[in-house]
C-alpha positions, 0 to 999 in steps of 0.5 A: 494449529500452532496458535490462535491467530487470525486475519482481517479482510476489509476490516473484518476478522476471520472469526466472523466466518468461523475460519481458524488461522494457522501461524501467518508467514513472515512477509516475503522480500520482493526483489526489484525486477532486473534485466540481463544485458548480454554484450558480445565479447564480454565474459559476463552479463550486465544486470540492470535494475528496472526499479519495479517489483512484481506483485507478491503472493501471500499464503494463509493456512486455515481450518474450517470445522463442520460443527460450526454454524458457518457455511463455506459460501460465507467464507468464500464470499468473505475472502473473494471480496478482499481489498486489504489484508492484515495478519495477526503477526503483523498488525501494524501493516496491511497488504493491498490485495489485487485479487484472491488467487486460490482457495484449496480445501483438503478434508482431514477427517473428524469434521475438519477442513484444511484450507490453503488460501493465496492472495495476490497483493501489491509488493509493498506493505502499508501502515495501518495508522495513516492519519492526516497531518496538518501543516500551516507553515510555508516551510516544514519537515515531513518524516517518512518512516517507511523503508521505501519512498512513499506517494502521499495525498496532499490536500493543499489550501490557498488561492491563485497560483500555488507553488509546492517544492520538496527538498529544494528541487526547483527544477521539478517544483509543482505549480498549480494555477487558479486554485480556488480554496483547495486542491488535492494532489494524489502522488499515487494516481499522479494527478491533481483534482478537486471534487473528482474534477482534474486540475491542470498543473505544471512540474512534478507531483512529488514523492517523499524519500525515506527519512526527513523531507523539506517542503516549501510552499506558498499554500496557507495550509497543507494536509498530508496522508503519508501512505508510508510503505515497507517491503 
C-alpha cells in the first residue's frame, strides 16, 4: 500500500467495513463515440462525432485483513449497493455508479486479501457540492464551472403561463402554461412535473453551457440545482 486512502460509497466510508484502499487512480478520459464513414473513391474515412460517451470503468484496489472483525459478506453488501462513489484523491467529485462490475480477491498470505474492485460508472464526474441557488429577478446570469454542459433541475415559481429562456434562444424558449405556485423542470430527465405529476410544456428544456448563461423569465423566483459535471 502506498497511502492511507479510502473510498466513499453512498456517503459511507470504506473504513466502516475494514477495507484498506490503495492509491485510487486518476480519472480516465472518456472520448466521444465516433463513426467512421467510408466513401467509395476516397482515400480515407470521414470520422463523425456522435456526441455521446460510453460508460467508464473505475478500478479500485484494496486490502482486507483476516485479523479484523469485518466479514467479507459485509464488504460485498457495501460495494454491491453503490449508487455514488467518491475517492480520497478526488473528494470534490463523485461518480454515478451504474453497477458493480466485479470483485476479484487474491490471497497474499499472512491473513491479507488483495481485492480488485471495478465499478461501471457514468462517463462524467459530478460536483459533490451541489447546493440550490435562488434567483428572484426576471433576468440573471448563471455560471457553469464544469468542463461540459450541465443538465440542471429548475424549480420555477409563479402562476399562469411561465416563459423561460436561456442565452436569448427565442426559438426554443420553454413555455409552461397553467402553472399554479411552482413547477419543477428536470433537464436530466427531460420533463416538467409537480409532485410527480407530469406538467405539459412547449419548447425545449434548456441545458447550461460551460461558462456564463443568461436566463430570462417572467417567473417570480427560480431555484437551480446545477448538476455540474466534468470528464
